[in-house]
Structures are given as C-alpha cells and as structure tokens.
C-alpha positions as CSV (number, residue, x, y, z in Angstrom):
1,M,46.0,-2.2,23.7
2,V,42.8,-0.9,25.0
3,E,40.5,-3.7,26.1
4,K,37.0,-3.2,25.0
5,Q,34.4,-3.5,27.7
6,Y,30.7,-4.3,27.3
7,I,28.1,-3.6,29.7
8,I,24.9,-5.6,30.5
9,G,22.5,-5.5,27.7
10,D,25.1,-3.9,25.1
11,F,24.6,-6.8,22.9
12,T,21.2,-5.6,21.8
13,T,22.9,-2.6,20.2
14,Q,25.6,-4.7,18.3
15,D,24.8,-5.9,14.9
16,T,27.1,-9.0,15.2
17,W,24.9,-10.3,18.3
18,R,21.8,-9.1,16.8
19,V,22.1,-12.1,14.5
20,F,21.5,-14.4,17.3
21,R,18.0,-12.8,18.0
22,I,17.4,-12.9,14.4
23,M,18.3,-16.6,14.0
24,A,16.1,-17.4,17.0
25,E,13.1,-15.9,15.6
26,F,13.5,-18.0,12.5
27,V,14.0,-21.0,14.3
28,E,11.0,-20.4,16.5
29,G,8.9,-19.5,13.5
30,F,9.8,-22.8,11.5
31,E,9.4,-25.0,14.5
32,T,6.2,-23.6,15.4
33,L,4.6,-23.4,11.9
34,A,6.0,-26.3,10.2
35,D,2.6,-28.2,10.5
36,I,0.1,-25.7,9.9
37,S,-0.4,-26.0,6.1
38,P,-2.5,-25.6,4.3
39,A,-3.2,-22.1,5.3
40,V,-4.0,-18.7,3.8
41,T,-2.7,-15.4,5.1
42,I,-5.0,-12.6,5.6
43,F,-4.2,-9.0,5.7
44,G,-6.0,-5.6,6.4
45,S,-6.5,-2.5,8.6
46,S,-5.7,-2.8,12.3
47,R,-8.5,0.0,12.8
48,A,-11.4,-2.1,11.7
49,R,-14.2,-2.4,14.5
50,P,-16.2,-5.4,15.3
51,E,-19.2,-3.2,13.9
52,D,-17.7,-2.5,10.8
53,E,-18.7,-4.3,7.4
54,D,-15.1,-5.1,6.7
55,Y,-14.7,-7.0,10.1
56,Q,-17.9,-9.0,9.7
57,Y,-17.0,-10.0,5.9
58,T,-13.4,-11.1,7.2
59,L,-15.2,-13.2,10.0
60,R,-17.2,-14.8,7.1
61,I,-14.2,-15.6,4.9
62,A,-12.3,-17.1,7.9
63,R,-15.0,-19.6,8.8
64,M,-15.3,-20.6,5.2
65,L,-11.7,-21.2,4.9
66,V,-11.7,-23.3,7.8
67,E,-14.6,-25.1,7.0
68,N,-12.8,-25.9,3.6
69,G,-9.8,-27.3,5.4
70,F,-7.6,-24.3,5.6
71,G,-5.9,-22.5,8.4
72,V,-5.6,-18.8,8.6
73,I,-2.6,-16.7,9.4
74,T,-2.7,-12.9,10.4
75,G,-0.5,-10.4,12.0
76,G,-1.8,-11.3,15.3
77,G,-3.0,-7.5,16.2
78,P,-6.4,-6.1,16.2
79,G,-9.0,-5.0,13.5
80,I,-9.0,-7.2,10.5
81,M,-6.4,-9.5,11.9
82,E,-8.8,-10.0,15.0
83,A,-11.6,-10.7,12.8
84,A,-9.8,-13.4,10.9
85,N,-8.4,-15.0,13.8
86,R,-11.8,-15.0,15.5
87,G,-13.6,-16.6,12.5
88,A,-10.9,-19.2,12.3
89,A,-10.9,-19.9,15.9
90,E,-14.8,-20.1,16.2
91,A,-14.9,-22.3,13.3
92,G,-12.5,-24.9,15.1
93,G,-9.5,-24.3,13.0
94,R,-6.0,-23.3,13.1
95,S,-5.8,-19.6,14.1
96,I,-2.3,-18.3,13.7
97,G,-1.1,-14.7,14.9
98,L,2.4,-13.5,14.2
99,N,2.5,-10.5,16.3
100,I,5.1,-7.7,16.0
101,E,6.8,-5.6,18.7
102,L,6.3,-1.9,17.9
103,P,7.3,1.3,19.9
104,R,3.4,1.8,20.3
105,E,2.6,-1.6,21.3
106,Q,0.2,-3.8,19.2
107,E,-1.9,-6.0,21.5
108,S,-2.3,-9.5,20.4
109,N,-5.8,-10.5,19.8
110,P,-7.3,-13.3,22.0
111,Y,-8.6,-15.3,19.1
112,A,-5.2,-16.7,17.7
113,N,-4.6,-20.3,19.1
114,I,-1.1,-20.4,17.8
115,R,1.2,-17.4,18.4
116,V,4.6,-16.3,17.5
117,N,6.1,-12.8,18.4
118,F,8.8,-11.2,16.4
119,R,10.8,-8.2,16.7
120,Y,11.9,-8.0,13.0
121,F,9.6,-7.3,10.1
122,F,11.6,-9.3,7.8
123,A,11.4,-12.6,9.8
124,R,7.8,-12.4,10.3
125,R,7.2,-11.6,6.6
126,M,9.3,-14.8,5.7
127,M,6.7,-16.6,7.7
128,F,3.8,-15.2,6.1
129,V,5.0,-16.1,2.6
130,K,6.6,-19.4,3.4
131,Y,3.5,-21.0,5.2
132,A,0.6,-19.2,3.0
133,L,-0.5,-20.8,-0.2
134,A,-2.6,-17.7,-0.8
135,Y,-2.8,-13.9,0.4
136,I,-6.1,-12.4,1.0
137,I,-5.9,-8.5,1.2
138,L,-8.6,-6.5,2.7
139,P,-8.7,-2.5,3.0
140,G,-6.0,-1.4,4.9
141,G,-3.2,1.2,5.3
142,L,0.5,1.3,4.8
143,G,1.3,-2.0,6.6
144,T,-1.4,-3.8,4.3
145,L,0.0,-2.2,1.2
146,D,3.5,-3.0,2.1
147,E,2.6,-6.8,2.3
148,L,0.6,-6.4,-0.8
149,F,3.6,-5.1,-2.8
150,E,6.3,-7.3,-1.2
151,V,4.5,-10.4,-2.4
152,L,3.8,-9.2,-5.7
153,M,7.5,-8.3,-6.2
154,L,8.4,-11.6,-5.0
155,I,6.2,-13.4,-7.7
156,Q,7.1,-11.0,-10.3
157,T,10.8,-11.8,-9.8
158,Q,10.4,-15.4,-9.4
159,K,11.6,-15.4,-5.9
160,I,8.7,-17.7,-4.9
161,K,6.4,-19.6,-6.9
162,P,3.2,-18.0,-7.9
163,F,0.1,-18.5,-5.6
164,P,-3.2,-16.7,-5.5
165,V,-3.1,-12.9,-4.5
166,I,-6.7,-11.7,-3.8
167,M,-7.8,-8.0,-3.2
168,V,-11.1,-7.8,-1.6
169,G,-13.3,-4.6,-1.7
170,K,-13.1,-3.5,-5.4
171,R,-14.5,-0.3,-4.5
172,Y,-11.8,0.6,-1.8
173,W,-8.8,-0.7,-4.4
174,Q,-10.4,0.8,-7.6
175,G,-8.3,3.8,-7.4
176,L,-5.2,1.9,-7.0
177,L,-6.1,-0.4,-9.7
178,D,-6.8,2.2,-12.0
179,W,-3.5,3.8,-11.5
180,L,-1.7,0.6,-12.1
181,R,-3.6,0.0,-15.4
182,F,-3.9,3.5,-16.9
183,T,-0.6,5.1,-15.4
184,A,2.1,2.7,-14.6
185,L,1.0,0.2,-17.3
186,K,0.6,2.9,-20.1
187,E,4.0,4.5,-19.1
188,G,5.9,1.1,-19.3
189,K,6.5,0.7,-15.8
190,L,4.6,-2.6,-15.6
191,S,3.6,-5.4,-18.2
192,L,0.2,-7.1,-18.5
193,K,1.8,-10.3,-17.1
194,D,2.3,-8.2,-13.9
195,L,-1.4,-7.2,-13.7
196,E,-2.3,-10.9,-13.9
197,I,-0.3,-11.8,-10.6
198,F,-3.4,-10.6,-8.5
199,K,-7.1,-10.5,-8.8
200,A,-9.8,-8.4,-7.3
201,M,-12.8,-10.3,-5.9
202,D,-15.6,-9.3,-3.6
203,E,-17.7,-12.7,-3.0
204,P,-16.4,-15.0,-0.5
205,D,-17.6,-18.0,-2.3
206,E,-15.5,-17.1,-5.3
207,I,-12.5,-16.3,-3.1
208,V,-12.5,-19.7,-1.3
209,R,-13.1,-21.7,-4.5
210,T,-10.2,-20.0,-6.2
211,I,-7.7,-20.9,-3.4
212,K,-9.3,-24.4,-3.1
213,D,-8.9,-24.8,-6.8
214,F,-5.3,-23.6,-6.7
215,Y,-4.6,-26.0,-3.9
216,E,-6.3,-29.1,-5.6
217,E,-4.7,-28.5,-8.9
218,G,-1.5,-30.3,-8.2
219,H,0.6,-27.6,-6.4
220,P,2.0,-29.4,-3.3
221,K,5.3,-27.8,-3.6
222,A,3.6,-24.3,-2.9
223,L,3.4,-25.5,0.6
224,R,7.2,-25.6,1.0
225,R,8.6,-22.6,-0.8
C-alpha cells in the first residue's frame, strides 16, 4: 500500500481540512458578535471618497443610527464602509467591521472598534444576516448587488424572518427598480409580494424611523435568526 504523504501547508488545499478553517471563522464570528444587537448592516461602494455625497450621507445615517441606540455593521473596508464605521465610531457607538481577504488586499478602515476577518464570503455573509435587524443599501457595484439580492432571496424563500431592506439613492437605483417592476414582474418572474420585501428611501429621518419602528413593534426574535 502506498502511504500518502503531506507536506507542510498541504492542509490549505485539502477540502476536508478546510472545514476546520471554516468552523473557526463561524466560531470567532459568533463569539465576537454575540452582544452587538441591535445593529444595522450598511452596504455600498468601496470606491466612494470622503468628499463624495454618498460618503457624507452615510456618515449622517450612521451617526443617527447610533444616536437611536443601534450599532453599525459593515464589510470593514474603504468607501461607504469606512463612512459608516466612521459615523458610528465618532458618535460613540458600536462600529463593526467584517473584513474579507481578497487577492488584491482590501485594507481595513481604521474606524471599526469591533473587527472580525474572514477568508470565506459565505461565513462573513452569515454574520451580516444573523446580527443585523435591517439592511441599508447605498449605491455600489457587484458586491453591493450580491449582498442585496442574497438577502432578498432569503426573505422571499422564508429562510430568514423579514426585516427592513432599504435602498438609498432613488436616482441611482431607479433603473433597477424599473426593470424589476416593468420587465421581471410583467413577465411573471416576480410577484407583487416580492417587490414589497424592499423599500427605496432617501431621507435619513425616514430611514432611521422605519428601522426603529420595526425594532419597537415586537420583533425581538429578529435579533437571533
């Protein structure tokens, strides 16, 4: 019988051993984030700059969330993520950054006061969903769209309990909203009920009030999906 030999580091290429790394990420995430609720996850472009309107807008929303008793969760990187973590931290709140390892390194922003690093997107995504009672989606690219449609699908299929999914920047999202209503819905690929899963809003007061009302209207289990 031929004995199989492993070299140092070989475990990183073996699927069975990779399970332990995945387990470790879940354990670290659960232990670190267990006491952060209530919190809101904010997504948006990593390319936004501090002088951009979206960046400044995100700062304001994050500060208002903290002032109303919520923590803020982001992907921990630059752009909108930085703005959200910065706004939360400067307001004296919980500012959570869930950073991801990428081939082209994504730098963690300096404003997250609670941090967890991930190699696997699916483990990171689990933390976004499990520990947030609402999603705020600002203008962004493929990553933002991925997170948006992932949570819409989970709510649609009743894999998680419904919670507010708010798309901010009606002008930016209008083309997508029109396609959903006038193409996907018209051709029977969606139902009217599906379109009720999310809302488009622009006013920070309305956004925060919607989230606060949801939290205060008897949804304690939404914190522990």
